[in-house]
C-alpha positions in Angstrom: -3.1 -22.0 0.0 -3.2 -18.2 -0.2 -6.6 -17.8 1.5 -5.5 -20.1 4.3 -2.4 -17.9 4.8 -4.5 -14.7 4.9 -6.9 -16.3 7.3 -4.1 -17.2 9.6 -2.7 -13.7 9.5 -6.1 -12.2 10.3 -6.6 -14.7 13.1 -3.3 -13.5 14.6 -4.6 -9.9 14.5 -2.8 -8.7 11.4 -4.3 -6.6 8.6 -3.7 -7.7 5.0 -3.1 -5.3 2.1 -3.4 -6.6 -1.5 -0.6 -5.4 -3.8 -1.9 -4.8 -7.3 0.6 -4.5 -10.1 0.6 -1.1 -11.9 2.5 0.4 -14.8 5.9 1.8 -13.9 7.6 4.7 -15.9 9.9 2.3 -17.7 7.1 -0.1 -19.0 7.4 -2.3 -21.0 11.1 -2.7 -20.2 10.0 -3.3 -16.6 6.8 -5.3 -17.0 4.6 -5.8 -13.8 2.8 -8.7 -15.4 -0.3 -9.6 -17.5 -2.9 -8.3 -15.2 -1.2 -5.0 -14.4 -3.2 -1.7 -14.4 -1.9 0.4 -17.3 -2.2 4.1 -17.9 -3.1 3.6 -21.6 -5.8 1.0 -20.9 -9.5 2.0 -20.8 -11.1 2.5 -17.4 -13.1 -0.6 -18.2 -10.0 -2.7 -18.9 -8.3 -1.5 -15.7 -11.5 -2.1 -13.6 -11.7 -5.6 -15.0 -8.0 -6.3 -14.1 -8.5 -4.8 -10.6 -11.6 -6.9 -10.0 -9.5 -10.0 -11.1 -6.9 -9.2 -8.5 -9.5 -8.5 -5.8 -11.1 -11.8 -6.6 -8.0 -13.9 -5.8 -8.7 -14.0 -2.1 -10.7 -12.2 0.6 -9.9 -10.6 3.9 -7.8 -7.6 2.8 -8.6 -4.1 4.1 -7.2 -2.3 1.1 -4.9 -2.1 -1.9 -1.3 -1.0 -2.4 0.5 -0.4 -5.6 3.2 -2.7 -6.8 5.4 -0.6 -9.0 3.0 1.9 -10.6 4.9 5.2 -10.9 3.3 6.0 -14.2 -0.1 4.6 -13.3 -0.4 6.6 -10.1 0.7 9.8 -11.8 -2.0 9.5 -14.5 -5.3 11.0 -13.3 -7.4 9.4 -16.0 -6.2 5.9 -15.1 -6.0 6.3 -11.3 -9.3 8.0 -10.6 -11.5 5.1 -11.7 -9.4 2.6 -9.8 -9.7 4.6 -6.6 -13.4 5.1 -7.2 -13.8 1.3 -7.4 -12.0 0.9 -4.1 -14.2 3.6 -2.5 -17.3 1.8 -3.7 -16.1 -1.5 -2.1 -15.2 0.2 1.2 -11.5 -0.5 0.8 -8.5 1.9 1.4 -5.6 2.7 -0.8 -2.0 2.6 0.5 0.6 4.4 -1.7 4.0 2.7 -1.3 5.6 6.2 -1.5 8.0 5.1 -4.3 6.9 7.8 -6.8 7.1 11.5 -6.0 4.7 12.1 -8.9 1.9 10.0 -7.4 -1.5 11.7 -7.4 -3.0 9.1 -5.1 -3.3 11.2 -2.0 -4.9 14.2 -3.8 -7.4 12.0 -5.8 -8.2 9.9 -2.7 -9.1 13.1 -0.8 -11.3 14.3 -3.7 -13.1 10.9 -3.8 -13.5 10.6 0.0 -11.4 7.4 -0.1 -9.4 6.3 3.0 -5.8 6.4 2.2 -2.2 6.5 3.5 1.2 7.0 1.9 4.5 5.4 3.1 7.2 7.9 4.1 10.1 5.4 4.4 11.1 2.4 2.5 13.0 0.4 5.0 15.0 -1.8 2.7 15.4 0.3 -0.4 19.1 -0.8 0.1 18.8 -4.2 1.7 22.0 -4.1 3.6 21.8 -4.5 7.4 23.4 -1.0 8.0 21.1 0.8 5.6 18.0 -1.0 7.0 19.1 0.1 10.5 19.5 3.7 9.3 16.1 3.6 7.6 14.5 2.3 10.9 16.3 5.2 12.8 14.8 7.7 10.3 11.4 6.1 10.7 11.6 6.3 14.5 12.8 9.9 14.4 10.0 10.9 12.1 7.4 9.1 14.1 8.5 11.0 17.2 8.1 14.2 15.3 4.9 13.5 13.5 3.1 11.1 15.8 2.3 8.4 13.3 4.0 7.4 10.0 3.8 4.5 7.6 6.8 2.5 6.3 7.0 -0.3 3.7 9.5 -3.1 3.4 10.0 -6.3 1.5 9.7 -9.7 3.1 13.5 -10.3 2.8 15.1 -12.4 5.6 17.5 -9.6 6.4 14.7 -7.0 6.6 12.6 -9.2 8.9 15.7 -9.9 11.1 16.6 -6.2 11.4 12.9 -5.1 12.1 12.6 -7.8 14.8 15.8 -6.5 16.5 14.7 -2.9 16.2 11.2 -3.6 17.6 12.3 -5.5 20.7 12.3 -2.5 23.0 10.1 -0.1 21.2 7.7 0.2 24.1 10.5 1.3 26.4 11.3 4.1 23.8 7.6 5.2 23.8 6.8 3.8 20.3 4.0 1.4 19.3 3.6 -0.5 16.1 0.0 -0.2 14.8 -1.9 -1.6 11.9 -2.1 0.4 8.7 -5.7 1.3 9.5 -4.5 3.4 12.4 -2.8 5.8 9.9 -5.5 6.0 7.3 -6.8 9.5 6.6 -10.0 10.3 4.9 -13.1 8.2 5.0 -13.0 4.5 5.7 -16.4 4.2 4.2 -18.8 1.4 4.1 -19.3 0.2 0.5 -21.6 2.3 -1.5 -24.0 0.9 -4.1 -22.9 1.4 -7.7 -24.7 4.1 -9.7 -27.4 3.0 -12.1 
């Protein structure tokens, strides 16, 4: 029922981002799964795995890493994946979990629309820490104009975000879709090179 869920989300005005599993620094001790993009795989292998993930459903506007610290810090692995997204007219959203990520730099070089999260709302999933992360997000948004945050779909996270968002408008803040914070080109798909 995944496609039906995505269709309902889109009908309600939401954007969908596909999380693609990518190699973390502590792989294989921390294994993101059998279709994960790996820094030591060939570009062809990773492209095949990416296409497999992209083929599970439709309606997403882009891709975000799931784990992926090592993958996103390896130019030779990351560049072909970002080029594939560019060719398909998709964007890349970096979850901001790795300070070594090269995604922003490579996306700029390729002309790929991209964004990077600056706050992980529930890195510590306690109500107090989530509230503190939301306060940091709000402060940063006030200073920078627009920022991106990520969170897990934990019940406590959802409950705290709903409480926080109740009076955002009165505080002069708007929640916007991820496409509103994308920088670089949000290109139409380009034909593959012969």
